[in-house]
C-alpha positions as CSV (number, residue, x, y, z in Angstrom):
1,M,97.4,99.1,-300.1
2,T,97.1,100.8,-303.4
3,D,97.2,104.5,-304.2
4,S,93.8,105.5,-305.6
5,H,95.3,108.8,-307.0
6,A,97.9,107.0,-309.1
7,D,95.8,106.7,-312.2
8,A,93.3,109.5,-311.6
9,H,94.8,111.8,-314.3
10,A,96.0,110.6,-317.7
11,S,98.5,113.5,-318.0
12,D,100.2,112.6,-314.7
13,A,101.6,109.5,-316.3
14,M,103.7,111.7,-318.6
15,A,104.7,114.2,-315.9
16,G,106.0,111.6,-313.3
17,P,104.7,110.9,-309.8
18,H,103.5,113.8,-307.7
19,G,105.8,115.0,-305.0
20,S,109.0,114.0,-306.9
21,A,111.7,116.5,-307.9
22,A,110.9,115.7,-311.6
23,D,107.3,116.9,-311.2
24,H,106.0,120.2,-312.6
25,G,109.2,121.6,-314.0
26,A,111.2,121.7,-310.8
27,D,114.5,122.1,-312.7
28,H,115.1,125.6,-314.2
29,G,114.1,126.1,-317.8
30,H,112.4,122.8,-318.3
31,D,108.6,122.3,-318.6
32,D,107.4,118.8,-317.8
33,H,103.9,119.6,-319.2
34,A,105.1,120.9,-322.6
35,H,103.4,124.3,-322.5
36,D,104.1,126.6,-325.4
37,A,106.0,129.8,-324.8
38,A,104.1,131.3,-327.8
39,A,102.9,134.9,-327.7
40,D,99.3,135.7,-327.2
41,G,97.2,136.3,-330.4
42,P,95.6,139.5,-331.6
43,I,92.8,141.1,-329.6
44,D,89.4,140.3,-331.1
45,L,87.9,143.8,-331.3
46,P,84.5,142.8,-332.6
47,A,84.0,140.4,-329.7
48,W,85.2,142.9,-327.1
49,G,82.9,145.5,-328.7
50,A,79.9,143.1,-328.5
51,G,80.6,142.4,-324.9
52,A,80.9,146.1,-324.0
53,L,77.6,146.8,-326.0
54,G,75.9,144.0,-324.1
55,I,77.0,145.5,-320.7
56,A,75.9,149.0,-321.7
57,L,72.5,147.7,-322.9
58,G,72.1,145.7,-319.7
59,L,72.7,148.9,-317.7
60,V,70.1,150.7,-319.7
61,V,67.6,148.0,-318.8
62,V,68.5,148.1,-315.1
63,I,68.2,151.9,-315.0
64,G,64.9,151.7,-316.8
65,I,63.5,149.2,-314.3
66,A,64.8,151.4,-311.4
67,V,63.1,154.5,-312.8
68,A,59.9,152.6,-313.5
69,S,59.8,151.1,-310.0
70,G,60.4,154.5,-308.4
71,T,63.8,153.5,-306.9
72,L,65.6,156.0,-309.1
73,R,64.2,159.4,-309.8
74,F,65.4,162.0,-312.2
């Protein structure tokens, strides 16, 4: 009987078999998957501003439809 999960993920070959003590950084201070400990980058203010503007304009449209349909009255 063969294990169908054994070759399902290419990265598993580098991390070791699932369920072993060597899998997923079980020992303190060691990362089997080689993730960086780098700090996050700067905040992209134009992107966040565009997202906030999109949400605000979407709410204007929703309120306009609610007023036009008579659901919301001023």
